[in-house]
C-alpha positions in Angstrom: 188.8 139.7 142.2 188.0 141.7 139.1 189.0 138.7 136.9 186.8 136.3 138.8 183.8 138.6 138.5 184.4 139.0 134.6 184.6 135.3 134.3 181.4 134.9 136.4 179.4 137.4 134.3 180.7 135.9 131.0 179.7 132.3 132.0 176.3 133.4 133.3 175.5 135.4 130.2 176.5 132.4 127.9 174.3 130.1 130.0 171.3 132.5 129.7 172.0 132.8 125.9 171.9 129.0 125.5 168.5 128.8 127.2 166.9 131.1 124.7 168.9 129.8 121.7 169.2 125.9 122.0 171.1 125.7 118.9 174.2 127.1 120.7 174.4 123.9 122.6 174.9 121.7 119.6 176.8 123.4 116.9 177.1 121.5 113.7 180.7 122.2 113.2 181.0 119.2 110.7 177.9 120.0 108.8 174.2 119.4 109.3 174.4 115.9 107.7 177.0 114.7 110.1 175.2 116.4 113.0 171.9 114.8 112.3 173.2 111.4 111.3 176.1 110.8 113.5 175.5 113.4 116.3 178.9 115.1 115.6 178.2 118.5 117.3 180.0 120.8 119.7 178.6 122.1 122.9 180.7 125.3 123.7 179.7 125.3 127.4 182.1 127.3 129.5 181.2 124.8 132.3 183.2 122.2 130.3 186.0 124.7 129.8 186.3 125.4 133.5 186.3 121.6 134.2 188.9 121.1 131.7 191.1 123.8 133.4 190.9 121.9 136.6 191.3 118.4 135.3 194.4 119.4 133.2 195.7 117.8 129.9 196.5 114.2 131.3 192.7 113.5 131.6 191.2 115.7 129.0 193.4 114.4 126.2 192.3 110.9 127.0 188.7 111.8 127.0 189.2 113.5 123.6 190.8 110.5 122.2 188.0 108.3 123.5 185.4 110.5 122.0 187.3 110.3 118.6 187.7 106.5 118.6 184.1 106.0 120.0 182.1 108.3 117.8 184.5 108.8 114.9 185.2 105.2 114.4 183.1 102.6 116.4 179.8 104.2 115.9 180.0 104.3 112.1 181.5 100.8 112.2 178.7 99.4 114.3 176.2 101.0 112.0 177.7 99.6 108.8 178.3 96.2 110.1 174.7 95.8 111.3 175.7 95.5 114.9 173.5 98.6 115.8 171.2 98.9 112.8 168.8 101.6 114.5 169.2 105.3 114.6 172.5 106.5 116.3 170.7 108.2 119.1 168.6 105.1 120.0 169.9 103.6 123.1 168.4 100.2 122.4 169.1 99.6 118.8 171.6 102.4 117.8 175.3 102.7 118.1 174.8 105.2 120.9 173.8 102.5 123.3 176.3 99.9 121.6 179.5 101.9 122.3 178.4 102.2 126.0 179.2 98.6 126.4 182.6 98.9 124.9 183.5 101.8 127.1 182.1 99.9 130.2 184.4 96.9 129.4 187.4 99.1 129.0 186.8 101.0 132.4 185.9 97.8 134.1 189.2 95.9 133.1 191.0 99.1 134.1 189.4 99.2 137.5 190.0 95.6 138.1 193.7 95.9 137.3 194.3 99.1 139.2 192.4 98.1 142.3 194.1 94.7 142.1 197.5 96.4 142.1 196.5 98.5 145.2 195.3 95.4 146.9 198.3 93.2 146.2 200.4 96.2 147.6 198.5 96.0 150.8 199.2 92.3 151.4 202.7 92.6 152.8 201.4 95.0 155.5 199.5 92.1 157.2 200.8 90.0 159.9 202.6 87.0 158.8 203.2 88.4 155.1 206.5 90.4 155.8 208.4 87.7 153.8 206.8 89.1 150.5 208.1 92.6 151.3 211.7 91.1 152.2 211.5 89.2 148.9 210.6 92.3 146.8 213.5 94.2 148.5 216.0 91.5 147.8 214.7 91.3 144.1 215.3 95.0 143.9 218.9 94.8 145.2 219.7 92.0 142.9 218.4 93.9 140.1 220.6 97.0 141.0 223.7 94.6 141.5 223.1 93.2 137.9 222.0 96.2 136.0 223.4 99.0 138.1 221.4 101.7 140.1 218.7 103.0 137.8 217.8 106.0 140.0 218.5 109.4 138.4 222.0 110.9 139.0 222.5 114.8 139.0 225.7 116.7 138.5 226.3 120.4 139.2 226.7 122.7 136.3 230.0 123.9 135.5 230.9 127.5 136.8 234.1 129.4 136.6 233.8 130.9 140.1 235.8 129.0 142.5 234.2 130.7 145.4 230.8 129.7 144.1 232.0 126.0 143.5 233.5 125.9 147.0 230.3 127.1 148.5 228.2 124.7 146.5 230.2 121.7 147.5 230.0 122.9 151.2 226.2 123.3 150.9 225.8 119.9 149.2 227.9 118.1 151.9 225.7 119.8 154.6 222.6 118.6 152.8 223.8 115.1 152.5 224.8 114.9 156.0 221.5 116.2 157.1 219.8 113.7 155.0 221.7 110.9 156.4 220.9 112.0 160.0 217.3 112.4 159.2 217.2 108.8 157.7 218.9 107.5 160.8 216.2 109.3 162.9 213.5 107.7 160.8 215.0 104.2 161.2 215.2 104.7 164.9 211.6 105.8 165.2 210.5 102.9 163.1 212.4 100.4 165.4 211.0 101.9 168.5 207.5 101.7 167.0 207.2 105.4 166.2 205.6 108.4 168.1 202.1 108.5 168.7 200.1 110.4 166.3 198.2 112.3 169.0 198.1 112.1 172.8 196.1 109.4 174.3 193.4 111.7 175.6 192.8 113.2 171.9 192.4 109.8 170.2 189.3 107.7 169.7 189.1 104.5 171.7 188.7 101.2 170.1 185.4 100.6 171.8 183.9 103.7 170.2 185.1 102.6 166.9 183.7 99.2 167.2 180.3 100.3 168.4 180.2 103.1 165.8 181.1 100.8 163.0 178.4 98.2 163.9 175.8 101.0 164.4 176.6 102.4 161.0 176.4 99.1 159.4 173.0 98.4 160.9 171.8 101.9 160.0 172.9 101.4 156.4 171.4 98.0 155.9 168.1 99.1 157.6 167.6 102.4 155.7 168.4 100.7 152.3 166.0 98.0 153.0 163.3 100.4 154.3 163.6 102.6 151.0 163.6 99.8 148.5 161.8 97.0 150.4 161.5 93.7 148.8 162.9 95.1 145.5 166.3 94.6 146.8 166.7 91.4 148.8 168.2 91.9 152.4 171.1 89.6 151.6 172.1 91.6 148.6 172.2 94.8 150.9 174.2 93.1 153.6 176.8 91.8 150.8 176.8 95.3 149.3 177.7 96.9 152.7 180.4 94.5 153.5 181.9 94.8 149.9 182.0 98.6 150.6 184.0 98.2 153.7 186.8 96.3 151.7 186.6 98.6 148.7 186.8 101.6 150.9 190.1 100.4 152.4 191.4 100.0 148.8 189.9 103.5 147.8 191.6 105.3 150.7 195.0 103.7 150.1 194.8 104.6 146.4 193.8 108.2 147.5 196.7 108.5 149.8 199.2 107.3 147.3 198.0 109.1 144.1 195.7 111.8 145.4 192.9 110.3 143.3 190.0 108.2 144.7 188.9 105.5 142.1 185.3 105.6 143.1 184.1 105.0 139.6 186.2 101.8 139.3 185.1 100.7 142.6 181.5 100.9 141.8 181.9 99.0 138.5 183.8 96.4 140.4 181.1 95.9 142.8 178.5 95.9 140.0 180.4 93.2 138.3 180.3 91.0 141.4 176.7 91.4 141.8 176.1 90.6 138.1 177.6 87.2 138.9 175.5 86.4 142.0 172.2 88.0 141.2 170.2 85.7 138.7 169.1 87.4 135.5 165.6 85.9 136.0 165.4 88.5 139.0 163.0 91.1 137.7 165.0 93.6 139.9 168.5 92.6 138.9 169.1 96.1 137.2 168.0 97.9 140.4 170.0 95.6 142.7 173.1 96.2 140.5 172.7 100.0 140.7 172.1 99.9 144.5 175.3 97.8 145.2 177.4 100.1 142.9 175.9 103.2 144.6 176.6 101.8 148.1 180.3 100.9 147.3 180.9 104.2 145.6 179.4 106.2 148.4 181.3 104.2 151.0 184.6 104.7 149.2 184.0 108.4 148.4 182.9 109.2 152.0 186.0 107.2 153.4 188.4 109.1 151.1 186.8 112.5 152.1 186.9 111.8 155.8 190.6 110.6 155.6 191.5 113.7 153.7 190.0 115.8 156.5 191.9 113.7 159.2 195.2 114.2 157.2 194.8 117.9 157.1 193.8 118.1 160.7 196.8 116.0 161.6 199.2 118.2 159.6 197.6 121.2 161.4 197.9 119.6 164.9 194.1 119.3 165.5 192.7 116.8 168.0 191.5 113.7 166.2 188.5 113.3 168.6 187.3 116.7 168.0 187.4 116.2 164.2 185.7 112.8 164.7 182.8 114.3 166.4 182.7 117.2 164.1 182.4 114.7 161.2 179.6 112.8 162.9 177.6 116.0 163.4 178.2 117.1 160.0 177.3 113.8 158.3 174.1 113.4 160.4 173.1 117.1 159.6 173.9 116.6 155.9 172.0 113.3 155.5 168.8 114.8 157.0 169.2 118.0 155.0 169.9 116.3 151.7 166.8 114.1 152.1 164.6 117.3 152.5 166.2 118.9 149.6 165.5 115.8 147.4 162.0 116.0 148.4 161.7 119.6 147.4 163.2 119.2 144.0 160.9 116.0 143.3 157.8 117.4 144.7 
């Protein structure tokens, strides 16, 4: 508790210091010329430090590499080649806006490939598509037969103690027998259709699911059309909602497999689709593209959050219907409260 309080005080003091000394937010660590010309500065914000602690090295190292490539190589290259002749900090004619399109292309391709892989993995689960999964299993067995089993093999460390070796062998045999018994139980449960996740009186009926889904779709379309009016065509809102439904399934599956919800890639995929169907002559094409991406991203994000809650409740033995109504109440209250808070900040 003392360490948390110390970190809180240091971060608060540094934030207040940057308010009175703005130079601290952009330290010219490579010199004033590089800072003014190429925007090579450092913002030693402790908020970024905390975010880096949470994200870990796998993500932050990639972001560091992207910053070096984008601002250390691509930005000067675009300036010298005349692709972005304006000042570096100019979004329209400078390299700051030019490299954004490069980064968007990279993220878009990554999103299409990643989500396409998740979507293809979902195909064998549909009725009539089991032959694809059977073919994959046979291909895997054939590869093992030709090249051998590629799974890692472990061996016990040598120990001179005979009693220890005997005890280790007995323990290993017990674990292997228990594993085989557990696999047999799983196979039997799969053949029998598996146990119910929850008693029938604790589950949500199909009728309620259908009614709730239709109601939420109509509510989403109606509120979006009410807010944006004729700026966003009604057909674009309808298409955005139905695309959000499909992409939410992919997002939930990816979240369950990797513990990461690819909401950013999902929104870019939706924006790419709307860039193809919305004519550039439409004066609101940019707004339509942003709204479509926001609807898809929000749908995937909320679906992932709700499924994470249901997963935690299932592991704890909570009733699904109680969680469902709790989520409905919380989402309704949150939507109303967030609208009031938005009005407070904008008024």
